[in-house]
Structure formats: structure tokens, C-alpha cells
N, C-alpha and C positions, 0 to 999 in steps of 0.2 A: 102283862108283858106279851108281845107279839112274836110271831115266827120271824118277822124282820129283825127284831132284837136278838133272837136266837141265832140267826144267820150271821149277824154282825159279831156276836160274841165268839162264835166258832172261828170266823175269819181273822179275828184279832187276837185269838188265843196264843200266847207263846208256848211252843211245844218243847217237850224233852224227847229227843230222838234216842231211845235207850238202846238201840243196836244199829250202829252205822259204821262205815269205814271211811277212809279219807277220800277226798276228791283227787282227781288226776293231778300230778305234780308238774307235768309238761304236756305240750300239745301232741296230739295224735292225728293220723291221717284218717280218711274215711273208712278204709277196710278195717283198721284197728278199732275205730269208734263203733262200727256196726257189730263187730265181735263182742263188744262190751254192752250191746243192747239185747243180748240173749243169754240164757243160761246154758246154751250148747257150747261145747268147746271145740266143735268141728268148724272148718272154714265155711263161710257163707257161700252157697252155690252162686256161680256166675249169673244164673238166670233169675235171681231174686235179690231183694234188699230187705234188710231188717227194718227199714223205715215203713215197710208195708206190713205192719204189726200193730197191735193195740198200743204197745209202748211207743213205736215210732210215730203213730198218728198223735198220741198225746204230746210227744215232744214238739211236733210241728204246730200243734194247736196252742199249747200252754207256755212252752219255753221260748218259742220264737219271739213273742212280744217283749220278753225280758231282754232280748238281744236286739231290739229295735227293728224287728221284722214283723210283717203282717201274720195273723193267724193263718195256718194251713199253708204256709210258704212251701215252695218246692224243696225237696230234700237237698238238691245240689246247691241252692241258694243258701239254705240253712248251714250246710257244711262250709261254704265259702265265708259266711259271716263268722263262723267259729274261728276259722283260720285267720281272719282279719283281726279279731279281738284278742286272741291269744289265751292261753290256759289260765293265767292269773286273773284277767278281767272276767272271763266267763265264770270262773269259780266265785269271784267276788259278787257278781251280780246274782247268780242263781242261788248261792247260799243265803244272801241277804233277803231275797224274795221269798224264801221258804218260811220265814217267821219262826225258825227254831231258836229257842233261848239257851239250850244246853245240849251238847253232843256227847254221847258215850261211845267212844271210838274203839272198835276191835282192831288190833294191830297185827294179827298173826298171819295175814295173807298178802303176799307180794307188796310188802311195806315199802320197798324201794321205789315203787311206781306211783305212790299216792302220798298225800300230805299226812304228816304225823299229827297226833292230837294237838301239839303246840302250834303247828302250822295251820291246822283247821281252825283253832281259836283265832289266830291272826288273820286268816282270810275271811272269816265270818264275823269277827268282832264280838263273839260270845264264848262262854267257857267250854272246854272240851276236856273230858276225863278219859282215862284208858280203861278198857276191858281186855284182859290178857288171855290169850288162847293157850290152853293147857298143852296141847300137842306140840305147838311151837317151842315151848320152853323145853320139853324133853328132847326135841330134835336138835336144838341148840347145844344141849348138854352132850348129845352124841357126837356132834361135830367137834366139840372140845376134848373128846377122848375119854369120857367117863367110863369106867369099867362096870360090868354087870353086877359085881358083888356090892358095889358102893352106890349103885343107882338108886335103890330104894330109900337110902338115907340122904343122898345128896339132893335128889329132886325136891323134896319138901323145903329144904333150906334155900335152894335157888328160887323156888316159887315164892317164898316169903320175901326174898330180896326183890324179885321182879314185881311183886304186887304191893309193895309198901305204900304206894300212892294210888293204886288202882281202885276202882269202885266195884269191879265184878270180874268173873271168870267166864270162859267160854269153852265148850267142847264141840268138836265135829265128829264124835263117835258115829253119828249117823252116816257120814261120808266114808269113814275108814272101816266100818264094819256093818253097822246097822243097829237098831234098837233091840233086836232079839238076842241080846247077850245075857250071860249069867249075871244077875244083878248083885251078887255077893262080893264083898271085898276079897281080892285074891290073897292067898297066903304068901308070906315072904318067899318061900320055895318056888311058887308059881312065878313070881315076879323075877326072880334071879334067873330061872330057866328061860323065861320068855325074853328077857333082856340079853341073855347070852346068845340066843338064836338070832335075835334082831341085830345085835351089833356085829355078828359074824356075816350077816347077809350082804353087807356092802351098801345098804340103802339107809338113808336117815329118815325115811317116811315110816312113821309108826302106824301099824295096822293090826298088830297082834291083839286079840281081845283081852288077854290077861293084862297087858300093858295099858290098854285103853281104860280098863276097869280100875287099874291102879291110879291112873290119872284122875279119874272121876272121884274116887274116894279120897285121894290126897287134896283135891280141890275142896271137897266137903269139909275136910279137916281145917282147911284154911279159913272156912267160915264165911266167905264172901258169897253174894248171890251168884248162882251158876246158870249161865245160859246154855241151852242146848238147841242146835239147829234141828228142825223137824220138817218133814214134808219136802216140798218142791226145791230143786236145786239142779246143779249141773249133772251130766252123765256119769260122774264118778259115784253117785249114789245108785242104789236100787230102791226105787220109790216105795215099793210095797213093804220094805223093811224099815221105812222111816215114818210109819204111822205112830204117833205118840202113845197110843193105846198100848203098844208093846213095852212101854216103860212102866206100866202100872206096878209091877212087883218092885222095881227099883224105887219108884216114888214112894211106896209104902215103907221100904227100908230106910229111906232118907228122912221120913217125917220126924222121928225123934231127935235128929240132929238139929232141927230148928233152922235149916238153911233153905232159902227160897230158890226154887227152880223156875226158869223162865223159858218156856217153849217158844222158839222163834219161828215165825212165818206160818208154818203148819199147813198151809194150802196144799192139797185139797182136803186135808184132815182137820180143818179149823174147827169144825163142829165137835170132833172127837176131843180136841184140845179144850174146847169150851166145857165138855163134860168133866175132864180132869181138873180144870180150874175150879169148877163147882164142888167137885167131890173132896178135894184135898186142899187144906188151908195154905200150904206152902207152894202151890203151883199157880203160875200166871202164864199168859200167852199173848201173842200178837199175831197180826196177819201181814207183817211188813212186805216181804218179797212179792207176795201175790198181788198186792195193791198196784204197784208200779206196772207189773207185766200184764194185768188185765185191763188197764187203760179205762176206757169208758164204762166197762162192766165192773170196775172196781167198787162201785157203789154198792152192788149186790154182795160182794165179799165182805165189805165193811158192815153192812146190815146183818149178815149172817153171823158175824163175830159177836153181835150183841144179843144172840138168842138165848144162851143157856147160862153162861158164866155170870157170877155177880160182877157188877161194873168195877168194883175195887180190885178185880183180878185180871183186867185187861189193860194192855199198855199200847202206846204208839211206837212204831219204828218204821224206818224207810229201808233198812239194810242196803242203802246206796253204797256202791263201791265204784270209784273211778269217775265216770262222767258226772259233773255236778247237776246235770239235768235230773238224775235219779234222786239226788237230795231234795231238789225242788219239787218234783212231781210226787215224791213219797208223801210230802206234807200236803201239797195242793189236793191230791186225789183223796187223801184220807179226810181232809176238811170237807170236801164236796160229798163224800159218802156219808159222813156224820150229818151234814146239813139236810141232805135228802131224807135219811131215815128218821131223824128226830123231828124234823118239820112235819112230816107226814103223820107221825103219832101225835104231835101237839095239835095239828089241824083236826085230827079225828077225835080229840078230846080224851085220848088215852093217856097222855102225859101233860104235865104243866110245862110251860116254857122255862120256868125257873129250875125245875128238876132236870130238864134236858140240858141246860147250860151247866148245871152242876156235874152231870155225868160226863159231858164233853171235857170239862176241866180235869175230872178224875182220870180219865183215859189218856188225855193229851199230855198231862204234865204231873198231876198230884201223885198218882200211883208210883210213877218212876222215882219221884223225889223221895217218897217214903221207902220204897224197896231198897234203893241204893244209897239211902241216908244222905241225900244231897243237901238237905236243908241245913245240916250241921257243917257243911264244907265252906 
């Protein structure tokens, strides 16, 4: 079996995107599009464009042909073509081109602007299941007027209802506080006191560490795989507090519960995540968000993700939100990174081509199907 066979197998591999959000539900203008091509939440300065970035160059190179444009097309011509095709056709083309066979869609962020799991399935022609964000469920409860005294009993009930058909849970504790939290389950008194203070504050945004810990442990009680954003993200985080190594004590406390923890993205701490995935049987990781935003350099990120963790502990994700270019590129750049790394090792005689194909299948689809029990669905 040759490296050409390996490349073909990776290119043709149907992927499970285990952490993704919906594509845009409606058209956006160029300024809005550019804001969606960066993790910054600040306006793009007038003297620059987000198309002059690794992600912007990758879009002009790899997404342009899917929209019937030449590679490296000028950004203005690319945007004009997007406007001509419309949001539905752009999503249809780019989702189909990604080669994804199953989406696990996290629905807790600006859901009114993007396609729901049902709509993603319709647009792509492949299954889409839901991953429920813990913080969003609690914030919905606050809007409904739940009292502090009843919150600790009401939240697990509502979570069970909301996740009846879900395949996993997600927490953004990294955004709302950081990973340097007390890893222990909070006491009922702590939860009530924190809830009382939060509900009196007038904000529905939950950031109290006791409440965030309550959400995590309630999620663990639910028994579904739990995703945790780690590493790189928008300026709402303090990146030095999002190193997954800070979760080590929490990971140890979780281990007896038999619940899998999925560390998402992890860049630039992906080597640290690889250590955790090697050390603890219930820890997995991916490099999703870092792949899209590193563009041509993403091959190095993908190769680094293969250094330490057993291959049964690594998953593929795009973490795409909004522009379907991100859904397409997340898959394309990951495939390219895997082709480059594995072909080099096969050519050097370090790996067999058959083993390389088997590993690509594990990471690209089989591990996710096992962790989220998709084979039984």
C-alpha cells in the first residue's frame, strides 16, 4: 500500500465533526463577515482586513473554487460572489464539500443567527445531533424566574429534559472564570448563596465559580460526555487561565464517575492536552479552532497533536460557527495536515500505510462514534 493510497483514503474519509456550531442562517455584509473570521470581538480597524490573515488566505485559496472562483481570488470579488449566491447556496456547497458524515452541533451561542441541528442536517444532507451548553440552560432558567432556593433541584430536572436526545454536554467555564477553580462539588448552601447573589445582580450571565462548579458536577451526574473549551478563544477569556493542565485535580476527581471529558481546541496548549489524554483514560482532546485560524501552518498543529496521546484519545473537530467556509476549511486543513504528517512517516519507513490509514479513521470518525455512542443511534 502506497502513500498515494494513504492520501486517497484520508481525502475520502467521512468525518464526524464532534464539536461544531451551525452555519449562518442569513446573508451578512463584508464588515460582519470579517468580524466572523477572527476571535477578536473588537471592530476590524479601517486600515486592515481580516482577509489578510492565515484564515483569510485559506478562504481565498480553498473556498473560492467551491464557489466557482479561481484560487487566490481578490477578497472583494470573493465577497461579491458570496452576495450573488446567497446564504443557503453557500452553505449547501461548502458543507457538502467538507466530506463530513455527522455533525455534533453545540447550540448555546447566538443560536438565532445560525442553523439549528435540524437545519444543519437539511443543508448538509447528513445527520446532526445536539450538544447542550450547561451555562445556557441555567441562564434560560433565570430568565424564567427560578428562585435561588429551588435552583439546585430544578436545574438537573430541566437539564434531563433538554438533553433527552442530546449526545453530549459542553461547558464554557474557561470563558466565565478559568480553569483555576476549586474542583470540588459545591455544597447546597454554597449553591443557594451564589444563586441568590447572581439572581439579584440583574444579569443572566452566569460567572460565579460556585455556580459554574455546580453546573459541571450536575453535568457529570447526567452521565453524558462533557466538552470543555480549552485554550485559544475570544478576548472574554484570560488565556493563561485556560491551560488544561489547571484541570488536573478536577480530572482526577471526575475519573471514578466514568464520564468522558473532551478538551476542545487546546491551542496553544495542545501538547499539554496530549499529556492529559495519555495520563487519564477518560480524557480526550482535539485541536479544532487552532486549525482553521493557523491556515497554511495548520499542518504543524495537526502533526503536534499526534505526538503524545494514544490515537484512540484524539478527535476531529472544526469548531466552525457562522461562515460555512469554516466548516469546509476545518475538514480540508485537518485532512491536509494528516496527509502531510502520515505520508512523511510512511515514506521514512516509520509507519506502515495501513496503520496510517487506520489511525486517520480513528481520529477522523471512529473515536467520536465510540465516545458519543453514535453507532447505536
